[in-house]
BABAPA-956631 format. One record per residue: residue in three letters; x, y, z of N, C-alpha, C, CB in turn. Coordinates in steps of 0.1 Angstrom, whole numbers, plus 5000, padded with zeros to 4 digits. Atoms other than C-alpha are relative to their C-alpha. Glycine has a CB too. Layout:
<sites>
ALAXYZXYZXYZXYZ;...
</sites>
This chain:
<sites>
UNK500049864998078047429018499050074991501450064999;UNK500949925009075547689005500850114994498950065009;UNK499449895007076747918978498950084994501049954989;UNK501049915005074848228968500750094989499450095011;UNK499649905011075148458937499050115000500249934987;UNK500949885001073848808934499450004986500750135004;UNK500649995013071348828905499050125001499249874997;UNK501049905001068849088893498749944996500550114989;UNK501350055003065149018892499250124995499249945012;UNK500949905005062549218872498649965004500150024984;UNK501350034995059149228888499050004988499550105011;UNK501050015011056349108864498850085003499649864998;UNK501149924997053849328882500250154998499549975015;UNK499749865001055449668886501250044992500150065014;UNK498749995008058649618865501250065008499750094989;UNK498949964992060849718894501149904998499750025015;UNK498950095001064349578892500850005013501050044988;UNK499350014987066249458923500949895001498949995011;UNK499050114999069149248934499549905011501450065005;UNK500350104991068648918951501249915002498849914995;UNK499050104998070948648966499349874995500549995015;UNK500550125005070148338945500949885005499950004984;UNK499350124995071047988957500749934988499149905007;UNK499350075010073747828935500149855003501450054998;UNK499950134996074247518955499849995015501449934996;UNK500150024986073647368989499949855003498750075006;UNK500050144997073747039007499349985014501349945000;UNK500750024987071746889036500449865006498550014998;UNK499750124993072146619062498849985010501450015007;UNK501150024991068946489077498950104999500549995014;UNK501249915000065546649083499249995013499249984987;UNK501050014989062946729110498949914996499550145003;UNK501150095003059846519112499050064990499349965013;UNK500849945011058046769089500850024988499450135006;UNK499250005012060746719063500950134998499249994988;UNK499149885001062547049070501549965000499850105012;UNK498650055001066146979058500950085010500550024986;UNK499049944992069147049080501250024990500549915012;UNK499049975011071647229057501450015006499650134993;UNK498649974996075447239059500250154997501049914992;UNK499749865002076547599063498750095001500750024987;UNK501149905000074147889056498749934996500350124991;UNK501350065004070447789055499550084987499050025012;UNK500449945012069347859019498650034998500449924988;UNK501449985002065647859025499550154998499349955012;UNK500449865001065448239029500450064986500750085011;UNK499649955013067048278995499449934988501549994999;UNK500750065011064848058973498950084994499549865004;UNK501149925004061948288972500450155001498749985009;UNK499649865001062348658962498750085000500950034989;UNK501249915000059948948967500450144996499550015014;UNK499949865004059549288951499550085012499250034987;UNK500549924989059449538979499250124996501350055008;UNK500949895005057649788957498549965000500450044986;UNK501450055001054449578951499749885008499749984985;UNK500350124993054849258970500049874993498750015007;UNK499950125007055049008942501149915005500250034984;UNK499050094994056848698955500049874993499849985015;UNK500050145006057948368940501549954998499350014987;UNK498750055004060748148928500450064988499949844998;UNK499549945013062948248899499149984989501449944997;UNK500950025011060648088874498750085001499749854999;UNK501249924998057648278888500250144995499650005015;UNK499749875006059348598878500050004985501350055006;UNK499950015015059648478842498649964994501049894996;UNK501250055005056148328839498950104997499449905009;UNK501049905002054148648841498849985009499550004985;UNK501150004991050948728860498850054993500350085013;UNK501249955006047348768850499550135006498849895002;UNK500549874995045549098854499249995013499150074989;UNK500850034988043248948880500949995012499149884999;UNK499150024989046148838902500850135003501049894996;UNK499349874998047949178897499150095008500350074986;UNK500949914992044849358911500049955014498649994994;UNK500050054987044849128941501350035007499749855000;UNK498749974994048549178947500050155004501249984990;UNK500149864996048049558946499150035011499650084987;UNK501049984989045049538969500549955013498749954996;UNK499850064987046249298995501549995004499549864999;UNK498650014996050049268993500850135000500749904991;UNK499349885001051249608982500050085013499550094989;UNK500049934987050049769015500949945011498650025005;UNK499250074989052149509034501449994996499449875002;UNK498650025004055449559017501050035011500350094988;UNK499149984989056949689049500449875007499350105010;UNK499750134994056649329062501349944993498849914999;UNK498950065008059149229034501350065004499750014986;UNK498849934997061649479045500649985014499850154998;UNK499550044987061949349081501049894999498849965009;UNK498950095002065249179083499849875008501350065006;UNK500250134992064048919109498849934996500050045015;UNK501350065004060948819089500049964986498950095003;UNK500050055014061948649056498849904997501349944997;UNK501150095002059048409061498850074992499549945013;UNK501049935007056748679047500149984984500050155002;UNK499950035014058148599012499249884996501549984996;UNK500850125002056748249014498550025002500549895009;UNK501449974998053448379028499450074988499850085012;UNK500549935012053048618999499949914988501050134997;UNK500050105011054048348974498849915001501349934999;UNK501150104998051448108989498750074996499949955014;UNK501249935003048748378986499850024985499950135007;UNK500049985014049648448950499749874993501450054995;UNK500350135006049648078942498549965002500849895007;UNK501450024998046148058957499250084990499650035015;UNK500749915009044948348936500249954985500550145001;UNK499850055013046448178905499349864998501549984998;UNK500750135001044347868913500949884998499050004989;UNK499150115000047347648917499549895009501550045004;UNK500650104992046747318933500450015015500649864995;UNK499949994985046447278971501449955005498949925007;UNK498750054996049747088973501050114999500449884992;UNK499049905002051747378959499850115011499950064986;UNK500349904990049947628982500449955014498550045000;UNK499750064987050347399012501550005002499549875002;UNK498650015000054047349004500650145003500649944987;UNK499549864998054647729003499750045015499250104991;UNK500349974985052947769038500949925009498549985003;UNK499250094992054947469051501450065000500149864994;UNK498749945000058247639040500050135007500550024985;UNK500049874992057147969055500149965015498650074998;UNK499950054986056747769088501449975004499049895003;UNK498650034997060247639085500950125002500649914988;UNK499349874999061647989080499750075013499850094988;UNK500449944988059648119109500649925012498450005002;UNK499350084989061047829131501450045001499849854997;UNK498649965000064547919121500250145006500650004985;UNK499949864995063848279131499450005014499350104991;UNK500650014986062348159165498750085001501050055010;UNK501349935000058948309156498949895001499850104988;UNK501050114997056648049172498650034995500049965014;UNK501449965004053448249165499849984985499850145004;UNK500150015015054148269127500149854996501050094994;UNK499850145004055347909126498749925001501149945009;UNK501350074997052047779141499050054990499650035014;UNK500949955010050048009118500249934987500150154999;UNK499750065013051747879087499849855000501450034996;UNK500250144999051547519099498549974999500549945014;UNK501450025001047747559103499550024985499350105009;UNK500349975014047547709068500449884991500650134995;UNK499550125008049647419053499249885002501549975004;UNK500850124998047747149070498650004994499949975015;UNK501349985007044447289057500149974985499550155003;UNK499850025015045747289021500349854997501150084995;UNK499650145002047246939025498749915002501149955009;UNK501250084998043946799039499150024988499350045013;UNK500849985012042146959010500549924988500050154996;UNK499450085011044546798985499649855001501550025000;UNK500450144998043846459000498649984998500449965015;UNK501450015001040146519001499550004985499350115007;UNK500449995014039846618964500849924990500150154996;UNK499250095009042346368951501150054992499149934991;UNK498949945007045246588941501349915000500350135006;UNK498850084999047846328952499949904988500049925014;UNK500050075013048846148920500149855002501250054992;UNK499850144998049745808935499949975015501349954993;UNK500150054987049545598966501250055009499949855001;UNK498849954993053145698976499950145004501249974991;UNK500149864997052446068974498950025011499750084988;UNK501149994991049146018993500549965014498849914996;UNK499550044987051045839021500950115006500849874998;UNK499149904995053646109024499250125005501050054989;UNK500849884996051046389025499249965013499050044989;UNK500750044989048946189050500950005013499449864998;UNK499049994989052046149073500250145004501349934996;UNK499749864997052746519070498950075007500450084987;UNK501249954993049146609079500149965015498749954993;UNK499950054987049546389110501150075008500249865000;UNK498949944993052846539119499750155003501349994992;UNK500349864998051646899115499050015011499550074987;UNK501050004989048646829137500749975014498949894998;UNK499250034988051046679163500750125005500949884998;UNK499349884996053146989162499150115005500850054987;UNK501049904995050047199167499249965012499050034988;UNK500650054987049146999198498549954997500050105011;UNK501350055004046046849180500249855000499550054986;UNK499750144999046646499193499049904993500249965014;UNK501050095006043346339182500050014985498650045006;UNK500049995015043546479147501349944995499950154996;UNK498850065004047146369145499949854999501250045010;UNK500250155000046146009154499249964989499449965014;UNK500950045011043346009129500850014987498850104999;
</sites>
């Protein structure tokens, strides 16, 4: 069962304070072919990433503690702050993961982290039956995973095999059969 606790987050960009539902515990049983877990009880995915509705900063709990560079703050204010209405739509929690993925990209994090954020955005969009957003995020995720494979970000053969499988599965889900086979 999933258990949530209300916590307060302080935005490292605009210093706004807001309440979030943080995941205390959860359990899963099985997964989809793209590794999306099946949870017992409430799906916790929507509660792992939090967003400031004032400026758009989004991330995991640790991201709120780590701080943000001035360059990234400027990009957040330019590109995400005008879109904070997206974060307030009750049926669209996948925007939190999208915003986080963009921030990770601006922070020059590795392609695997950015791809993972877009992959999780696709999972949340699927849970919300938003096929258009699910496919958009799958395309973004597969692009980052292919980049990670190409530039050698995978640390060992096992991780490379998992990411290669995931790339194939995402192409299959996107009806790109030839690319999936490759």
